[in-house]
C-alpha positions as CSV (number, residue, x, y, z in Angstrom):
1,M,12.3,-51.9,29.7
2,S,8.5,-51.3,29.9
3,V,5.8,-48.7,30.6
4,Q,2.9,-49.8,32.9
5,R,-0.1,-48.1,34.3
6,I,-0.3,-47.7,38.1
7,G,-3.7,-46.8,39.5
8,A,-6.0,-44.4,37.8
9,S,-3.5,-41.6,36.8
10,K,0.1,-42.8,37.2
11,W,2.5,-44.4,34.8
12,V,5.8,-46.1,35.6
13,T,8.8,-46.8,33.4
14,R,10.7,-49.9,34.5
15,L,14.4,-50.3,33.4
16,Y,16.3,-53.4,33.9
17,E,20.2,-53.2,34.2
18,G,21.3,-56.8,34.7
19,E,19.7,-58.0,37.9
20,K,18.9,-54.5,39.0
21,Q,15.6,-52.8,38.4
22,R,15.1,-49.0,38.2
23,S,11.8,-47.3,37.9
24,K,10.5,-43.8,37.5
25,M,6.9,-42.6,38.0
26,F,5.1,-40.1,35.7
27,A,1.7,-38.4,35.7
28,K,1.4,-38.6,31.9
29,K,1.8,-41.7,29.7
30,A,3.5,-39.5,27.0
31,D,6.2,-38.5,29.5
32,A,6.7,-42.1,30.5
33,K,7.0,-43.2,26.8
34,S,9.5,-40.4,26.1
35,F,11.7,-41.4,29.0
36,E,11.6,-45.0,27.9
37,A,12.6,-44.1,24.4
38,H,15.4,-41.9,25.6
39,M,16.8,-44.6,28.0
40,R,16.6,-47.2,25.2
41,T,18.7,-44.9,23.0
42,E,21.3,-44.4,25.7
43,K,21.4,-48.2,26.3
44,Q,22.0,-48.8,22.6
45,Q,24.8,-46.2,22.6
46,G,26.4,-47.8,25.7
47,I,26.1,-44.7,27.8
48,L,23.1,-45.7,30.0
49,G,23.6,-44.3,33.5
50,A,26.4,-41.9,32.5
51,R,24.5,-38.8,33.3
52,P,27.0,-36.6,35.3
53,A,25.7,-33.9,37.5
54,D,28.0,-31.4,35.8
55,R,26.3,-31.7,32.4
56,T,25.9,-28.1,31.2
57,L,22.8,-26.6,29.6
58,D,24.7,-26.1,26.4
59,Q,25.4,-29.8,26.3
60,F,21.8,-30.6,27.1
61,M,20.6,-28.2,24.4
62,E,22.3,-30.2,21.7
63,E,20.7,-33.4,23.0
64,W,17.3,-31.7,23.4
65,V,17.4,-30.5,19.8
66,A,18.4,-33.9,18.4
67,N,16.1,-36.1,20.4
68,H,13.1,-33.9,21.1
69,S,12.8,-30.7,19.1
70,L,13.5,-32.3,15.7
71,Q,10.6,-34.7,16.3
72,F,8.0,-32.3,17.7
73,H,8.7,-28.8,16.4
74,K,8.3,-27.3,13.0
75,A,11.3,-25.8,11.2
76,S,10.0,-22.3,11.9
77,T,9.7,-23.0,15.6
78,R,13.2,-24.6,15.8
79,K,14.6,-21.5,14.1
80,I,12.9,-19.1,16.6
81,N,14.0,-21.3,19.5
82,A,17.7,-21.4,18.3
83,G,17.7,-17.6,18.1
84,T,16.1,-17.2,21.5
85,Y,18.7,-19.6,23.0
86,D,21.7,-18.0,21.3
87,R,20.6,-14.5,22.2
88,D,19.6,-14.9,25.9
89,I,19.5,-18.4,27.4
90,G,22.9,-19.6,26.2
91,P,25.0,-16.6,27.3
92,Y,23.3,-16.6,30.7
93,F,23.0,-20.3,31.6
94,G,24.9,-22.2,28.8
95,S,28.0,-23.1,30.9
96,M,26.1,-23.8,34.1
97,P,25.4,-27.4,35.2
98,L,21.8,-28.4,35.0
99,R,21.6,-29.0,38.7
100,G,22.9,-25.5,39.3
101,I,19.8,-23.9,37.7
102,T,17.6,-23.1,40.7
103,V,14.3,-21.3,41.2
104,R,16.3,-18.3,42.4
105,A,18.5,-18.4,39.3
106,G,15.3,-18.5,37.2
107,D,13.9,-15.4,39.0
108,E,17.2,-13.6,38.5
109,F,17.2,-14.5,34.8
110,K,13.7,-13.1,34.4
111,A,14.8,-9.9,36.1
112,Y,17.8,-9.7,33.8
113,L,15.5,-10.1,30.7
114,L,13.1,-7.3,31.9
115,K,16.1,-5.1,32.7
116,K,17.5,-5.8,29.2
117,K,14.1,-5.0,27.7
118,A,13.8,-1.7,29.6
119,A,17.3,-0.6,28.5
120,G,16.5,-1.3,24.9
121,A,19.5,-3.5,24.4
122,D,20.4,-4.8,21.0
123,P,18.5,-2.3,18.9
124,Q,19.3,-4.2,15.8
125,G,17.8,-7.4,17.1
126,P,14.2,-8.3,17.8
127,S,11.9,-6.1,19.9
128,R,12.5,-6.6,23.6
129,G,8.7,-6.6,24.2
130,G,6.9,-8.7,26.8
131,A,6.2,-11.4,24.2
132,V,9.9,-12.0,23.6
133,T,10.6,-12.2,27.4
134,H,7.7,-14.6,27.9
135,R,8.8,-16.8,25.0
136,T,12.3,-17.0,26.4
137,L,11.1,-18.2,29.8
138,V,8.7,-20.7,28.2
139,L,11.5,-22.2,26.1
140,L,13.8,-22.6,29.1
141,Q,11.0,-24.2,31.1
142,G,10.2,-26.6,28.3
143,M,13.8,-27.6,28.0
144,L,14.2,-28.2,31.7
145,Q,10.9,-30.1,31.8
146,Q,12.4,-32.5,29.3
147,A,15.4,-32.8,31.5
148,V,13.1,-34.0,34.2
149,V,11.4,-36.5,31.9
150,W,14.8,-37.9,30.9
151,G,15.9,-38.2,34.5
152,Y,18.6,-35.5,34.6
153,L,16.6,-33.4,37.2
154,E,14.2,-34.4,39.9
155,Q,12.0,-31.3,39.3
156,N,11.8,-28.3,37.0
157,P,13.2,-25.2,38.8
158,V,11.8,-22.7,36.2
159,A,8.3,-24.1,36.5
160,A,7.9,-22.0,39.7
161,V,9.0,-18.8,37.9
162,S,6.1,-16.5,36.9
163,K,6.0,-16.1,33.1
164,R,3.8,-13.0,33.4
165,V,5.4,-9.9,31.9
166,P,4.0,-6.4,31.1
167,R,2.0,-6.3,27.9
168,R,2.5,-3.8,25.1
169,E,-0.3,-1.2,25.0
170,A,-0.9,-1.2,21.3
171,A,-0.8,-4.0,18.7
172,G,0.0,-1.8,15.7
173,Q,-0.8,1.3,13.8
174,A,-4.0,1.7,11.7
175,F,-4.3,4.0,8.7
176,S,-7.2,5.6,6.9
177,A,-8.3,4.5,3.4
178,E,-6.9,7.7,2.0
179,Q,-3.5,7.1,3.5
180,I,-3.5,3.5,2.1
181,E,-4.4,4.8,-1.3
182,D,-1.6,7.4,-1.1
183,L,0.7,4.5,-0.4
184,R,-0.6,2.5,-3.3
185,A,-0.3,5.5,-5.6
186,V,3.4,5.9,-4.7
187,L,4.0,2.3,-5.6
188,L,2.0,2.5,-8.8
189,L,3.8,5.6,-10.0
190,K,7.0,3.7,-9.5
191,G,5.6,1.0,-11.7
192,D,5.5,-1.5,-8.8
193,H,2.1,-3.0,-9.5
194,R,2.9,-6.2,-7.6
195,S,3.6,-4.3,-4.3
196,A,0.4,-2.2,-4.7
197,A,-1.6,-5.4,-5.1
198,M,0.1,-6.9,-2.0
199,V,-0.9,-3.8,0.0
200,S,-4.5,-4.1,-1.2
201,V,-4.8,-7.7,-0.2
202,M,-3.3,-7.2,3.3
203,V,-5.5,-4.1,4.0
204,Y,-8.8,-5.0,2.4
205,V,-8.8,-8.8,2.9
206,G,-6.8,-9.0,6.2
207,L,-4.4,-11.7,5.3
208,R,-1.4,-12.5,7.5
209,L,2.1,-12.0,6.0
210,G,2.7,-15.7,5.6
211,E,-0.7,-16.3,4.1
212,L,0.0,-13.6,1.5
213,R,3.2,-15.3,0.5
214,A,1.6,-18.8,0.1
215,L,-1.4,-17.5,-1.8
216,R,-1.9,-19.1,-5.2
217,W,-4.1,-18.0,-8.1
218,G,-6.4,-21.0,-7.6
219,D,-7.2,-19.7,-4.2
220,V,-8.7,-16.5,-5.6
221,S,-12.4,-16.8,-6.5
222,E,-15.2,-14.4,-7.5
223,N,-16.0,-13.1,-4.0
224,T,-13.6,-14.7,-1.6
225,I,-10.0,-15.7,-1.1
226,H,-9.5,-19.3,0.2
227,V,-6.8,-19.2,2.8
228,R,-5.4,-22.7,3.0
229,A,-1.7,-22.3,3.7
230,A,1.0,-20.0,5.0
231,A,4.7,-19.6,4.4
232,S,7.2,-19.9,7.2
233,S,11.0,-20.5,7.1
234,D,10.9,-20.7,3.3
235,Q,8.3,-23.5,3.3
236,V,4.6,-23.7,2.8
237,G,2.6,-25.3,5.6
238,G,-0.7,-24.9,7.4
239,T,-2.1,-21.7,8.6
240,K,-1.1,-20.2,12.0
241,T,-4.2,-21.7,13.6
242,G,-4.4,-24.8,11.5
243,V,-7.8,-23.7,10.2
244,T,-8.7,-22.7,6.6
245,R,-11.1,-19.8,5.9
246,S,-12.5,-17.8,3.1
247,P,-12.6,-14.0,3.8
248,F,-14.6,-11.7,1.6
249,L,-12.9,-10.2,-1.5
250,P,-14.0,-6.7,-2.3
251,S,-14.7,-6.0,-6.0
252,E,-12.0,-3.3,-6.2
253,V,-9.3,-5.8,-5.0
254,R,-10.7,-8.5,-7.3
255,E,-10.3,-6.2,-10.3
256,E,-6.8,-5.2,-9.2
257,L,-5.8,-8.9,-8.9
258,A,-7.2,-9.6,-12.3
259,Q,-5.1,-6.7,-13.7
260,W,-2.0,-8.0,-11.9
261,R,-2.6,-11.5,-13.2
262,H,-2.9,-10.1,-16.8
263,A,0.3,-8.1,-16.3
264,S,2.1,-11.2,-15.0
265,G,1.3,-13.2,-18.2
266,H,-1.8,-15.1,-16.9
267,P,0.0,-17.7,-14.7
268,D,-1.6,-21.0,-13.9
269,D,-3.8,-21.6,-10.9
270,D,-1.0,-23.4,-9.1
271,A,1.4,-20.4,-9.4
272,F,1.9,-18.0,-6.5
273,V,0.1,-14.7,-6.7
274,F,3.1,-12.8,-5.3
275,P,6.2,-14.8,-6.2
276,N,9.8,-13.7,-6.0
277,T,11.7,-12.6,-9.0
278,S,12.3,-16.2,-9.9
279,G,8.6,-17.0,-9.9
280,R,9.0,-19.1,-6.7
281,L,7.8,-18.7,-3.1
282,M,9.0,-15.5,-1.5
283,T,11.6,-16.6,1.0
284,D,12.1,-15.0,4.4
285,N,15.0,-13.1,3.0
286,D,12.9,-11.9,0.0
287,W,10.2,-10.7,2.4
288,R,12.7,-8.8,4.6
289,N,14.2,-7.2,1.5
290,W,10.8,-6.2,0.2
291,S,9.8,-4.7,3.6
292,R,13.1,-2.8,3.9
293,R,13.7,-1.7,0.3
294,V,10.2,-1.2,-1.0
295,F,7.5,-1.0,1.6
296,K,9.1,1.3,4.2
297,P,10.5,3.9,1.8
298,A,7.1,4.1,0.0
299,A,5.3,4.4,3.3
300,R,7.6,7.3,4.3
301,E,7.1,9.0,0.9
302,A,3.3,8.6,1.2
303,G,3.4,10.3,4.6
304,L,2.7,7.2,6.8
305,G,5.9,7.6,8.7
306,E,7.7,4.5,10.2
307,C,5.4,1.5,9.9
308,R,5.5,-2.2,9.3
309,P,3.7,-4.4,6.8
310,Y,1.9,-5.9,9.7
311,D,0.2,-2.6,10.3
312,L,-1.8,-3.2,7.0
313,R,-3.5,-6.2,8.5
314,H,-4.0,-4.2,11.7
315,T,-5.7,-1.5,9.6
316,F,-8.2,-4.1,8.3
317,G,-9.2,-5.1,11.9
318,S,-9.3,-1.6,13.2
319,F,-11.3,-0.2,10.3
320,H,-14.0,-2.9,10.7
321,V,-14.2,-2.2,14.4
322,Y,-14.7,1.5,13.7
323,S,-17.4,0.7,11.1
324,G,-19.4,-1.3,13.6
325,S,-18.9,-4.8,12.2
326,D,-19.6,-7.7,14.4
327,P,-16.4,-8.7,16.3
328,A,-17.2,-12.4,15.8
329,W,-17.3,-11.8,12.0
330,I,-14.1,-9.8,12.0
331,A,-12.3,-12.5,14.0
332,Q,-13.5,-15.1,11.5
333,E,-12.3,-13.0,8.6
334,M,-8.9,-12.6,10.1
335,G,-8.5,-16.2,11.3
336,N,-8.5,-15.3,15.0
337,S,-10.6,-16.5,17.9
338,V,-13.0,-13.9,19.4
339,V,-10.9,-13.9,22.6
340,T,-7.7,-13.2,20.7
341,F,-9.3,-10.5,18.5
342,T,-10.8,-8.8,21.6
343,R,-7.5,-8.7,23.4
344,Y,-5.6,-7.1,20.5
345,Y,-8.3,-4.7,19.5
346,A,-9.6,-3.6,22.9
347,H,-7.8,-0.2,22.5
348,V,-9.7,0.3,19.2
349,V,-13.0,-0.4,20.8
350,K,-12.1,1.9,23.7
351,D,-11.4,4.8,21.3
352,L,-14.4,4.1,19.1
353,S,-15.9,7.3,17.8
354,T,-19.7,8.0,17.6
355,G,-19.6,9.5,14.2
356,H,-20.3,7.8,10.8
357,N,-17.7,5.3,9.9
358,P,-18.1,3.8,6.3
359,R,-17.3,0.2,5.6
360,L,-13.8,-0.5,4.5
361,E,-14.7,-1.3,0.9
362,E,-16.8,1.9,0.6
363,A,-14.0,4.0,2.0
364,A,-11.6,2.4,-0.4
365,R,-13.9,3.0,-3.3
366,N,-14.2,6.7,-2.4
367,A,-10.4,7.1,-1.9
368,R,-9.5,5.2,-5.1
369,T,-9.7,8.1,-7.5
370,T,-8.3,8.1,-11.1
371,E,-5.9,10.9,-10.1
372,R,-4.5,8.8,-7.3
373,L,-4.7,5.4,-9.0
374,P,-3.3,4.8,-12.5
375,N,-4.8,1.7,-14.2
376,I,-2.1,-0.7,-15.2
377,C,-3.9,-2.0,-18.2
378,Q,-6.5,0.6,-19.1
379,A,-5.6,0.4,-22.8
380,D,-6.3,-3.4,-22.9
381,P,-10.0,-4.2,-23.4
382,L,-9.3,-7.9,-22.3
383,C,-8.2,-6.7,-18.8
384,T,-11.2,-6.7,-16.4
């Protein structure tokens, strides 16, 4: 068994079965090597050539996870893929032979997903937005492309199915500094200083949810927060874009974090800023419980209505757009590319008012009154 280059841009995998030789051509060396590795595994297991035409997608899914996904996908990606498959792909295609999945079947599947989205099916499940439909189609295409690489299919039938789906109009809600401070006041009056500080960091620094969970005290400096990691699937890994950044830390938030650290017993630099009740990383389940039991009830009580923690980060981006900040600077602070930032905040730019819009930290300073904001350690002269 070998991989050889043919011409300028072709690669061939040659397989020897006794005196017989089989070969398969690929446009990419990586695909040729993947096919070679898969065939080598089948040869060792004594099942080489036993690839029946009636192999179902469910059967192939198990093989795809074991021999491909475990090697190339993060745990968080595998978890999302498993949910996507179990929710939509498996029930529709699972018992169908691979060779029975045609371009027409792919088009019908997309129509089924869009119809399911429009009907609002599974209200307890994830949002049936365009992004979910797109991700489902991309996953199916990726699986079937691997089936082509491994020689189960001659071509990928879903590659010809358009992945374009209607976009959502708005990326999230944005609130005023006064509304945010009302929310913080509700939390502080309940004695929940941790949650109030979490809200401040998301709104006034613009951290992603996973970045907030992975934040350690050593990452907090005088004027910046060093974003080096993010939490996902109960593990700490790299940031969403794989790039570190150091967004500006407003003085009000710096003082609040100092108070929270004092109230927490001055933990070491390696400790998480917002741990769970055991002092460890907030798990996915911890986060969901916080959102459902703490954040959403407090938001309703503060008059913000139904909203999500993500809306706090969206408030950061929207407020800076309204205040006239450079989009390139905002994108850098949020860890986005300028293209991504512009796409998600185009509706904010479109609605931009011509009146005076104060900077976010100025608005927070004006809204953070003593009547609204109790000091959690005002009696302690060491708390600064």
